[in-house]
Biotite code that builds the C-alpha atoms (Angstrom):
import biotite.structure as struc

atoms = struc.array([
    struc.Atom([38.680, -268.530, 40.369], chain_id="A", res_id=1, res_name="UNK", atom_name="CA", element="C"),
    struc.Atom([40.304, -265.778, 42.289], chain_id="A", res_id=2, res_name="UNK", atom_name="CA", element="C"),
    struc.Atom([39.893, -264.141, 45.767], chain_id="A", res_id=3, res_name="UNK", atom_name="CA", element="C"),
    struc.Atom([36.411, -264.072, 47.181], chain_id="A", res_id=4, res_name="UNK", atom_name="CA", element="C"),
    struc.Atom([35.529, -260.590, 48.476], chain_id="A", res_id=5, res_name="UNK", atom_name="CA", element="C"),
    struc.Atom([31.817, -261.040, 49.060], chain_id="A", res_id=6, res_name="UNK", atom_name="CA", element="C"),
    struc.Atom([29.590, -263.935, 50.158], chain_id="A", res_id=7, res_name="UNK", atom_name="CA", element="C"),
    struc.Atom([25.955, -264.083, 51.224], chain_id="A", res_id=8, res_name="UNK", atom_name="CA", element="C"),
    struc.Atom([23.406, -266.715, 52.155], chain_id="A", res_id=9, res_name="UNK", atom_name="CA", element="C"),
    struc.Atom([20.115, -266.116, 50.338], chain_id="A", res_id=10, res_name="UNK", atom_name="CA", element="C"),
    struc.Atom([16.650, -266.842, 51.840], chain_id="A", res_id=11, res_name="UNK", atom_name="CA", element="C"),
    struc.Atom([16.458, -269.885, 49.615], chain_id="A", res_id=12, res_name="UNK", atom_name="CA", element="C"),
    struc.Atom([19.511, -271.319, 51.435], chain_id="A", res_id=13, res_name="UNK", atom_name="CA", element="C"),
    struc.Atom([21.672, -270.889, 48.342], chain_id="A", res_id=14, res_name="UNK", atom_name="CA", element="C"),
    struc.Atom([25.065, -269.261, 48.807], chain_id="A", res_id=15, res_name="UNK", atom_name="CA", element="C"),
    struc.Atom([26.208, -266.435, 46.514], chain_id="A", res_id=16, res_name="UNK", atom_name="CA", element="C"),
    struc.Atom([29.845, -265.395, 46.183], chain_id="A", res_id=17, res_name="UNK", atom_name="CA", element="C"),
    struc.Atom([31.868, -262.976, 44.138], chain_id="A", res_id=18, res_name="UNK", atom_name="CA", element="C"),
    struc.Atom([35.359, -261.556, 43.885], chain_id="A", res_id=19, res_name="UNK", atom_name="CA", element="C"),
    struc.Atom([38.271, -260.529, 41.673], chain_id="A", res_id=20, res_name="UNK", atom_name="CA", element="C"),
    struc.Atom([37.447, -263.081, 38.929], chain_id="A", res_id=21, res_name="UNK", atom_name="CA", element="C"),
    struc.Atom([34.401, -260.858, 38.147], chain_id="A", res_id=22, res_name="UNK", atom_name="CA", element="C"),
    struc.Atom([32.033, -263.840, 38.478], chain_id="A", res_id=23, res_name="UNK", atom_name="CA", element="C"),
    struc.Atom([28.944, -263.965, 40.614], chain_id="A", res_id=24, res_name="UNK", atom_name="CA", element="C"),
    struc.Atom([28.394, -267.615, 41.525], chain_id="A", res_id=25, res_name="UNK", atom_name="CA", element="C"),
    struc.Atom([25.333, -269.247, 43.120], chain_id="A", res_id=26, res_name="UNK", atom_name="CA", element="C"),
    struc.Atom([26.141, -272.470, 44.981], chain_id="A", res_id=27, res_name="UNK", atom_name="CA", element="C"),
    struc.Atom([24.066, -275.291, 46.170], chain_id="A", res_id=28, res_name="UNK", atom_name="CA", element="C"),
    struc.Atom([24.862, -275.822, 49.861], chain_id="A", res_id=29, res_name="UNK", atom_name="CA", element="C"),
    struc.Atom([23.712, -279.432, 49.784], chain_id="A", res_id=30, res_name="UNK", atom_name="CA", element="C"),
    struc.Atom([26.427, -280.646, 47.413], chain_id="A", res_id=31, res_name="UNK", atom_name="CA", element="C"),
    struc.Atom([28.760, -277.619, 47.233], chain_id="A", res_id=32, res_name="UNK", atom_name="CA", element="C"),
    struc.Atom([28.408, -277.338, 43.477], chain_id="A", res_id=33, res_name="UNK", atom_name="CA", element="C"),
    struc.Atom([28.003, -274.134, 41.462], chain_id="A", res_id=34, res_name="UNK", atom_name="CA", element="C"),
    struc.Atom([24.448, -273.834, 40.144], chain_id="A", res_id=35, res_name="UNK", atom_name="CA", element="C"),
    struc.Atom([24.920, -270.750, 38.084], chain_id="A", res_id=36, res_name="UNK", atom_name="CA", element="C"),
    struc.Atom([27.572, -268.148, 37.292], chain_id="A", res_id=37, res_name="UNK", atom_name="CA", element="C"),
    struc.Atom([27.048, -264.626, 36.028], chain_id="A", res_id=38, res_name="UNK", atom_name="CA", element="C"),
    struc.Atom([29.975, -262.718, 34.493], chain_id="A", res_id=39, res_name="UNK", atom_name="CA", element="C"),
    struc.Atom([30.340, -259.145, 35.721], chain_id="A", res_id=40, res_name="UNK", atom_name="CA", element="C"),
    struc.Atom([32.378, -256.449, 33.997], chain_id="A", res_id=41, res_name="UNK", atom_name="CA", element="C"),
    struc.Atom([34.524, -255.657, 37.162], chain_id="A", res_id=42, res_name="UNK", atom_name="CA", element="C"),
    struc.Atom([35.522, -257.061, 40.506], chain_id="A", res_id=43, res_name="UNK", atom_name="CA", element="C"),
    struc.Atom([32.637, -257.798, 42.888], chain_id="A", res_id=44, res_name="UNK", atom_name="CA", element="C"),
    struc.Atom([32.885, -256.028, 46.188], chain_id="A", res_id=45, res_name="UNK", atom_name="CA", element="C"),
    struc.Atom([29.420, -256.488, 47.722], chain_id="A", res_id=46, res_name="UNK", atom_name="CA", element="C"),
    struc.Atom([26.471, -258.817, 47.529], chain_id="A", res_id=47, res_name="UNK", atom_name="CA", element="C"),
    struc.Atom([23.042, -258.395, 49.196], chain_id="A", res_id=48, res_name="UNK", atom_name="CA", element="C"),
    struc.Atom([19.525, -259.476, 48.771], chain_id="A", res_id=49, res_name="UNK", atom_name="CA", element="C"),
    struc.Atom([16.415, -257.247, 48.695], chain_id="A", res_id=50, res_name="UNK", atom_name="CA", element="C"),
    struc.Atom([12.970, -258.018, 50.117], chain_id="A", res_id=51, res_name="UNK", atom_name="CA", element="C"),
    struc.Atom([11.873, -259.394, 46.740], chain_id="A", res_id=52, res_name="UNK", atom_name="CA", element="C"),
    struc.Atom([14.601, -262.016, 46.712], chain_id="A", res_id=53, res_name="UNK", atom_name="CA", element="C"),
    struc.Atom([16.690, -260.225, 44.059], chain_id="A", res_id=54, res_name="UNK", atom_name="CA", element="C"),
    struc.Atom([20.449, -260.287, 44.273], chain_id="A", res_id=55, res_name="UNK", atom_name="CA", element="C"),
    struc.Atom([22.127, -256.942, 44.434], chain_id="A", res_id=56, res_name="UNK", atom_name="CA", element="C"),
    struc.Atom([25.765, -256.631, 43.444], chain_id="A", res_id=57, res_name="UNK", atom_name="CA", element="C"),
    struc.Atom([28.219, -253.883, 43.974], chain_id="A", res_id=58, res_name="UNK", atom_name="CA", element="C"),
    struc.Atom([31.256, -253.771, 41.700], chain_id="A", res_id=59, res_name="UNK", atom_name="CA", element="C"),
    struc.Atom([34.574, -252.021, 41.247], chain_id="A", res_id=60, res_name="UNK", atom_name="CA", element="C"),
    struc.Atom([33.130, -249.719, 38.492], chain_id="A", res_id=61, res_name="UNK", atom_name="CA", element="C"),
    struc.Atom([31.004, -248.008, 41.175], chain_id="A", res_id=62, res_name="UNK", atom_name="CA", element="C"),
    struc.Atom([27.806, -249.638, 39.839], chain_id="A", res_id=63, res_name="UNK", atom_name="CA", element="C"),
    struc.Atom([25.121, -251.480, 41.699], chain_id="A", res_id=64, res_name="UNK", atom_name="CA", element="C"),
    struc.Atom([23.304, -254.090, 39.632], chain_id="A", res_id=65, res_name="UNK", atom_name="CA", element="C"),
    struc.Atom([20.190, -256.089, 40.545], chain_id="A", res_id=66, res_name="UNK", atom_name="CA", element="C"),
    struc.Atom([19.547, -259.580, 39.250], chain_id="A", res_id=67, res_name="UNK", atom_name="CA", element="C"),
    struc.Atom([16.026, -261.108, 39.489], chain_id="A", res_id=68, res_name="UNK", atom_name="CA", element="C"),
    struc.Atom([14.459, -264.492, 38.852], chain_id="A", res_id=69, res_name="UNK", atom_name="CA", element="C"),
    struc.Atom([11.098, -262.837, 38.272], chain_id="A", res_id=70, res_name="UNK", atom_name="CA", element="C"),
    struc.Atom([10.564, -262.503, 34.472], chain_id="A", res_id=71, res_name="UNK", atom_name="CA", element="C"),
    struc.Atom([7.985, -259.757, 35.117], chain_id="A", res_id=72, res_name="UNK", atom_name="CA", element="C"),
    struc.Atom([10.725, -257.470, 36.575], chain_id="A", res_id=73, res_name="UNK", atom_name="CA", element="C"),
    struc.Atom([13.546, -258.494, 34.273], chain_id="A", res_id=74, res_name="UNK", atom_name="CA", element="C"),
    struc.Atom([15.073, -255.656, 32.248], chain_id="A", res_id=75, res_name="UNK", atom_name="CA", element="C"),
    struc.Atom([15.128, -256.159, 28.398], chain_id="A", res_id=76, res_name="UNK", atom_name="CA", element="C"),
    struc.Atom([15.933, -252.539, 27.532], chain_id="A", res_id=77, res_name="UNK", atom_name="CA", element="C"),
    struc.Atom([18.940, -250.271, 27.317], chain_id="A", res_id=78, res_name="UNK", atom_name="CA", element="C"),
    struc.Atom([20.311, -251.117, 30.769], chain_id="A", res_id=79, res_name="UNK", atom_name="CA", element="C"),
    struc.Atom([20.592, -254.795, 29.864], chain_id="A", res_id=80, res_name="UNK", atom_name="CA", element="C"),
    struc.Atom([22.336, -253.977, 26.565], chain_id="A", res_id=81, res_name="UNK", atom_name="CA", element="C"),
    struc.Atom([24.771, -251.706, 28.444], chain_id="A", res_id=82, res_name="UNK", atom_name="CA", element="C"),
    struc.Atom([25.607, -254.413, 30.923], chain_id="A", res_id=83, res_name="UNK", atom_name="CA", element="C"),
    struc.Atom([26.038, -257.007, 28.121], chain_id="A", res_id=84, res_name="UNK", atom_name="CA", element="C"),
    struc.Atom([28.418, -254.594, 26.256], chain_id="A", res_id=85, res_name="UNK", atom_name="CA", element="C"),
    struc.Atom([30.373, -253.891, 29.474], chain_id="A", res_id=86, res_name="UNK", atom_name="CA", element="C"),
    struc.Atom([30.859, -257.614, 30.099], chain_id="A", res_id=87, res_name="UNK", atom_name="CA", element="C"),
    struc.Atom([31.760, -258.246, 26.456], chain_id="A", res_id=88, res_name="UNK", atom_name="CA", element="C"),
    struc.Atom([34.378, -255.572, 26.307], chain_id="A", res_id=89, res_name="UNK", atom_name="CA", element="C"),
    struc.Atom([35.891, -256.603, 29.700], chain_id="A", res_id=90, res_name="UNK", atom_name="CA", element="C"),
    struc.Atom([36.316, -260.195, 28.581], chain_id="A", res_id=91, res_name="UNK", atom_name="CA", element="C"),
    struc.Atom([37.703, -259.219, 25.194], chain_id="A", res_id=92, res_name="UNK", atom_name="CA", element="C"),
    struc.Atom([40.055, -256.418, 26.104], chain_id="A", res_id=93, res_name="UNK", atom_name="CA", element="C"),
    struc.Atom([40.906, -255.953, 29.773], chain_id="A", res_id=94, res_name="UNK", atom_name="CA", element="C"),
    struc.Atom([42.502, -259.367, 30.320], chain_id="A", res_id=95, res_name="UNK", atom_name="CA", element="C"),
    struc.Atom([44.962, -258.737, 27.511], chain_id="A", res_id=96, res_name="UNK", atom_name="CA", element="C"),
    struc.Atom([45.686, -255.188, 28.408], chain_id="A", res_id=97, res_name="UNK", atom_name="CA", element="C"),
    struc.Atom([47.827, -256.264, 31.399], chain_id="A", res_id=98, res_name="UNK", atom_name="CA", element="C"),
    struc.Atom([50.225, -258.087, 29.054], chain_id="A", res_id=99, res_name="UNK", atom_name="CA", element="C"),
    struc.Atom([50.640, -255.064, 26.775], chain_id="A", res_id=100, res_name="UNK", atom_name="CA", element="C"),
    struc.Atom([52.058, -253.093, 29.658], chain_id="A", res_id=101, res_name="UNK", atom_name="CA", element="C"),
    struc.Atom([54.371, -255.862, 30.891], chain_id="A", res_id=102, res_name="UNK", atom_name="CA", element="C"),
    struc.Atom([58.108, -255.246, 30.579], chain_id="A", res_id=103, res_name="UNK", atom_name="CA", element="C"),
    struc.Atom([60.028, -257.051, 27.910], chain_id="A", res_id=104, res_name="UNK", atom_name="CA", element="C"),
    struc.Atom([62.002, -259.859, 29.478], chain_id="A", res_id=105, res_name="UNK", atom_name="CA", element="C"),
    struc.Atom([63.229, -261.496, 26.350], chain_id="A", res_id=106, res_name="UNK", atom_name="CA", element="C"),
    struc.Atom([66.849, -260.421, 26.768], chain_id="A", res_id=107, res_name="UNK", atom_name="CA", element="C"),
])
């Protein structure tokens, strides 16, 4: 976990948070435990909820993504594949990239 940059209470009473660990977390306010986490490709800057109850997330890569619990409105097409590829490449490459640029301190 890192710094939290966005937090929102949903109409269900659940709390949603996100930040620099690139993880959207849904919390149960009754016991304070995380109910679900969704990996994002970049830092989360904003969280909101629309009139349908969907969670809207704004991230560092200048994208706005909508997450729904309604299977009838869920995306199973190209946008979902693009999101999955972005998350996969973030987890596999970006975390290690910072070490490749680090100065050599072995001397």
